[in-house]
N, C-alpha and C positions, 0 to 999 in steps of 0.2 A: 179531158175525160175521153176515154175511149168508148166508142159505141159501134154497134153493127145493127143493120136492119134484117128482119126476117119475117116470115109468115108462119102463124101458128098452123102446124100440121095435125092431122088426125091422130097420129101416133103419140102426140103429147097430151092428148085429152084424157080426163078421167071419165068415169061411167055417167057423170052428170054433164058432160059436154064442155067442161072448162079446164083449164090448165092448173093442175094441183101445184102446191108450194114447192115440192121436190123438183118438179120440172122447171119451175122458175129458177131454182137454184142451179139446175143444169144449164139454163140459158146464161146465167151469171158466170158459170165455169167456162162455158164456151167462149164468152166475151173475154175473160181474162186470158185464156189460151191464145186467142186470136192476136190479142195485143202483145203477148210475150213472142209469139212467133214473128210478128211484124217488127218488133224490136231486136230480133236476132238473139233472144234469150229464151227460146222455146225448148221443147222437150229434148230434142237431139243435143243441143248446145249444153243444156244443163246436165244431161247424162254423161257427155264427154268430160265435163268438169267435176263429175260426181257430186253434183248439187241438186237441191230441190227447192221448190217454192213451198212455203208453209203459210197457211191462213190461220191466224190466231183467233179471229172472231168475226162475226158477221151481225150487222143490225139491219134486218130487212123488214120493211113496212110495206105490206101489200094493200093498196087502196081498192083494187079491183082485180079480178082474175080474167085474163084474156080468153077469147072464144075462138073457135075454128075459123080459119082463114083471115083472122085479124092480123093486120100489119103492126108489128111491134119494133121498137128500137131500144 
């Protein structure tokens, strides 16, 4: 499983000071993009091949929303 470490930034927070679900989805998108790039099948490579990645479904269970400056993986 591919992972990356990051810290929750202020720009990812909602007005309640936590990371909303759509920003969690953005983190998941970032993770998949980083993995694709590392595997040499990233944006430029797929564009050259006239191909795309398609996500057919997600099942996301959120136990807790992260907060500002929290380290997440």
